[in-house]
C-alpha distance (Angstrom), angle and dihedral (degrees) to the residues before:
residue distance angle dihedral
X1 . . .
X2 3.79 . .
X3 3.79 107.7 .
X4 3.77 98.8 -177.3
X5 3.81 93.9 -131.8
X6 3.79 98.1 128.0
X7 3.82 112.0 122.5
X8 3.83 92.3 7.6
X9 3.81 114.7 138.0
X10 3.80 108.8 -125.8
X11 3.80 127.3 -172.4
X12 3.80 116.0 -162.4
X13 3.79 116.2 -168.6
X14 3.80 113.9 -154.3
X15 3.81 85.1 19.2
X16 3.80 99.4 145.9
X17 3.81 97.6 83.1
X18 3.79 146.2 3.2
X19 3.79 119.1 10.2
X20 3.81 92.3 -10.3
X21 3.79 92.2 56.6
X22 3.81 90.6 46.8
X23 3.81 88.5 53.6
X24 3.81 92.3 48.3
X25 3.81 90.3 50.9
X26 3.81 93.1 47.0
X27 3.82 94.4 50.7
X28 3.81 92.1 44.9
X29 3.80 90.1 52.8
X30 3.81 88.1 54.1
X31 3.80 89.0 57.5
X32 3.81 97.3 -102.8
X33 3.79 122.3 146.0
X34 3.79 101.1 -115.2
X35 3.79 130.9 -161.7
X36 3.79 122.8 -177.8
X37 3.77 129.3 -163.4
X38 3.81 127.5 -157.9
X39 3.78 134.4 153.6
X40 3.82 93.0 -135.3
X41 3.83 113.9 82.5
X42 3.81 92.2 -165.8
X43 3.81 91.6 55.6
X44 3.80 90.2 47.1
X45 3.79 91.9 51.7
X46 3.80 91.3 47.9
X47 3.82 91.3 49.0
X48 3.80 91.0 50.5
X49 3.80 90.3 51.1
X50 3.79 94.0 48.3
X51 3.79 94.6 48.1
X52 3.80 94.5 42.2
X53 3.81 89.2 54.2
X54 3.82 86.0 59.1
X55 3.80 92.3 48.8
X56 3.80 93.0 -104.3
X57 3.79 121.3 130.7
X58 3.78 124.4 -165.6
X59 3.79 139.9 173.1
X60 3.81 114.2 -106.0
X61 3.80 125.4 -150.3
X62 3.78 126.3 -179.2
X63 3.79 114.0 -151.5
X64 3.77 144.1 134.2
X65 3.80 108.0 -124.5
X66 3.79 95.1 -162.1
X67 3.80 89.0 96.7
X68 3.83 124.5 63.3
X69 3.82 93.2 -138.6
X70 3.80 90.1 54.1
X71 3.81 91.7 53.5
X72 3.80 90.3 48.8
X73 3.82 90.4 50.4
X74 3.82 91.0 50.9
X75 3.79 92.9 51.0
X76 3.80 90.8 47.4
X77 3.82 92.1 49.2
X78 3.81 93.8 48.6
X79 3.80 91.8 45.4
X80 3.81 90.8 52.0
X81 3.81 96.5 42.7
X82 3.81 101.3 36.5
X83 3.80 109.1 10.8
X84 3.81 141.2 -95.5
X85 3.81 109.2 -33.5
X86 3.80 114.4 -106.7
X87 3.80 97.8 174.1
X88 3.80 132.5 28.6
X89 3.79 120.6 -164.5
X90 3.80 110.9 -169.6
X91 3.80 112.4 -156.0
X92 3.79 101.9 138.3
X93 3.76 124.8 117.4
X94 3.77 136.1 42.0
X95 3.79 127.7 -150.8
X96 3.79 121.3 -132.0
X97 3.79 117.9 -129.2
X98 3.81 120.0 -122.1
X99 3.77 135.5 -168.1
X100 3.84 104.3 -114.1
X101 3.81 91.8 -119.7
X102 3.81 90.8 57.2
X103 3.80 93.9 51.2
X104 3.77 112.6 114.1
X105 3.79 137.5 153.4
X106 3.81 91.7 -81.4
X107 3.81 91.7 53.4
X108 3.81 92.7 51.6
X109 3.81 91.1 46.4
X110 3.81 92.6 47.9
X111 3.80 91.2 49.2
X112 3.80 93.9 52.3
X113 3.81 89.3 48.1
X114 3.80 90.4 49.3
X115 3.81 99.3 46.5
X116 3.81 114.3 8.9
X117 3.79 105.7 44.4
X118 3.84 97.4 42.5
X119 3.83 85.2 63.7
X120 3.80 98.5 39.0
X121 3.80 98.9 48.1
X122 3.83 99.0 55.0
X123 3.80 91.1 37.2
X124 3.80 92.4 55.9
X125 3.81 92.6 47.9
X126 3.81 92.9 47.6
X127 3.81 91.6 46.7
X128 3.80 92.2 49.8
X129 3.79 91.0 54.0
X130 3.80 94.0 43.3
X131 3.81 90.9 53.7
X132 3.81 91.7 46.9
X133 3.81 91.2 53.1
X134 3.80 92.3 47.2
X135 3.82 92.7 49.5
X136 3.79 90.0 48.4
X137 3.80 91.6 49.0
X138 3.79 90.0 -119.9
X139 3.82 99.7 117.1
X140 3.81 118.5 105.9
X141 3.79 87.4 -149.2
X142 3.84 134.6 -29.9
X143 3.79 115.9 -69.4
X144 3.78 132.8 -120.8
X145 3.79 135.8 -140.0
X146 3.80 127.8 -162.3
X147 3.81 118.9 -168.9
X148 3.79 114.1 -159.8
X149 3.79 101.0 -154.0
X150 3.81 120.9 152.9
X151 3.80 142.3 -113.2
X152 3.80 91.4 -99.7
X153 3.79 89.3 89.2
X154 3.81 92.7 60.4
X155 3.79 99.4 58.4
X156 3.79 136.0 22.0
X157 3.78 119.2 -107.5
X158 3.81 119.3 -174.8
X159 3.80 92.6 -131.7
X160 3.82 96.0 40.4
X161 3.79 103.8 48.0
X162 3.80 97.1 120.5
X163 3.81 93.2 40.9
X164 3.79 91.5 45.0
X165 3.79 90.0 52.0
X166 3.81 90.2 53.0
X167 3.81 90.2 49.2
X168 3.81 91.7 48.5
X169 3.81 90.0 50.2
X170 3.81 90.0 51.4
X171 3.78 91.1 51.1
X172 3.80 91.4 51.9
X173 3.81 91.0 47.2
X174 3.80 90.0 49.3
X175 3.80 93.8 53.3
X176 3.80 95.0 40.0
X177 3.80 94.3 49.2
X178 3.81 90.2 43.9
X179 3.80 90.0 55.1
X180 3.80 93.1 50.8
X181 3.81 98.3 41.8
X182 3.80 95.0 46.3
X183 3.82 86.4 87.5
X184 3.81 86.7 69.1
X185 3.79 94.3 44.5
X186 3.81 91.1 -110.2
X187 3.81 111.6 142.1
X188 3.81 124.1 -151.6
X189 3.80 121.9 -173.7
X190 3.78 138.1 160.0
X191 3.78 139.2 -143.5
X192 3.80 122.4 -150.1
X193 3.80 108.1 -157.1
X194 3.76 120.7 -167.0
X195 3.83 120.5 -154.0
X196 3.79 107.5 -22.6
X197 3.79 128.6 -172.7
X198 3.79 99.0 -105.6
X199 3.80 132.5 132.3
X200 3.79 88.8 -95.9
X201 3.80 92.1 56.8
X202 3.80 91.7 45.9
X203 3.81 89.1 54.5
X204 3.82 90.6 49.8
X205 3.79 91.1 49.2
X206 3.78 91.1 50.5
X207 3.82 90.6 52.6
X208 3.79 90.6 47.8
X209 3.81 90.8 49.2
X210 3.80 91.2 52.4
X211 3.80 91.9 46.3
X212 3.81 93.5 49.0
X213 3.83 94.3 38.4
X214 3.81 92.7 -123.2
X215 3.77 133.1 119.3
X216 3.79 121.9 -88.1
X217 3.82 87.4 -114.5
X218 3.80 90.8 55.8
X219 3.81 91.4 48.1
X220 3.81 89.0 51.6
X221 3.80 92.7 48.3
X222 3.82 91.7 49.6
X223 3.79 91.5 50.8
X224 3.77 95.2 46.9
X225 3.82 91.0 47.7
X226 3.81 87.5 65.4
X227 3.81 91.3 59.0
X228 3.83 113.8 86.9
X229 3.82 90.0 -140.7
X230 3.79 87.7 54.7
X231 3.80 98.7 -122.5
X232 3.78 144.2 54.8
X233 3.80 120.9 -99.4
X234 3.79 122.2 -97.3
X235 3.83 117.0 -128.4
X236 3.81 88.7 -120.8
X237 3.81 89.9 61.4
X238 3.80 91.1 56.6
X239 3.80 89.2 46.7
X240 3.81 91.5 53.3
X241 3.79 90.8 58.2
X242 3.80 91.3 45.7
X243 3.83 88.6 53.3
X244 3.78 91.3 53.0
X245 3.80 95.4 45.8
X246 3.81 91.2 49.6
X247 3.81 93.6 46.7
X248 3.79 132.2 86.5
X249 3.83 87.2 -110.7
X250 3.83 86.0 75.5
X251 3.80 92.7 46.7
X252 3.82 93.6 137.3
X253 3.80 96.6 41.9
X254 3.79 115.7 99.4
X255 3.79 134.0 138.7
X256 3.81 89.8 26.6
X257 3.82 123.9 143.5
X258 3.81 109.0 -157.8
X259 3.84 116.4 -159.6
X260 3.82 115.2 -145.9
X261 3.78 106.9 177.8
X262 3.82 100.2 111.3
X263 3.84 88.1 -101.9
X264 3.81 91.2 -66.9
X265 3.80 87.1 141.8
X266 3.82 106.0 40.3
X267 3.79 99.4 -162.1
X268 3.79 132.9 130.6
C-alpha cells in the first residue's frame, strides 16, 4: 500500500528507544525525513548507531520537553535543519506509578510534567506553524499528528491514578484539538498501546520476576497469558498503525483513539 510518506518531514518525540524508535525507523523506511528528540544523549547516540547500521539516517535533537520554550526551540531547529514539520509523532514521557496512599499534590504535578506537558508543548508549537503555513498558502498539504498515549487513561488502576489522569487528559486534548483543526485539514489521532515489548516492559518483568521468585521467562508468560491475543505487542506493530494514521490513506480519520492492547480491556 502506497502511503505517500516519502519526503515528508517527521518529528518523533521520545524517538530514541521503544515505540518512538520503532516509529522513527518505520517512517525512515518509507522515505520520510525523520528527526527524533530525546533528553538522553546516550540513547540518541545508540539510536543513531542502530538506524545507521540499517542504512537509515535521521536528525538528532537533544532536549527536555518539560518546558514550552524547549519544545519551541526543538521545532525551530528541526524546521531549519530538515524542513517544515508535516507529521508529529508524540511518544515522549512516562508516568511513574504510585501507591494511592502516597499520592499527594507533588505526585500529581510531577506526573503531569512527565507525561502531559511533553506532548502538549511540542504539539501546540507544531500546530501553530502548520496553521500559519496553511493560511499563507505555503503548505504542501495539511499535516498530521499521532499521540501515542496508553490504555491507562481508559480505566482506573489503583497504582496508576495520576498517570491515568494524565493519559485521559491527553485523550481529551487530542479529540478537542482534532475537532478544531479539522477546518484546516489537519488531522490529530491517538494510539493507546497496552503492554508492549520495550526495554521498559523488560525491566518491569525483571522486577516482577524477582518479587515473585520466578524466572523472567515465567513472568513474561504469565503476563502474556492475560492478553486475549496471547502475547504482548511489538513496538513495530504500534509503529505500523502510526504510519497509517499519519498517511494520506487515513485522510478521513481524525479525532480517533485507537486501542492496541490485544483486547485486554474490552471497553468502548
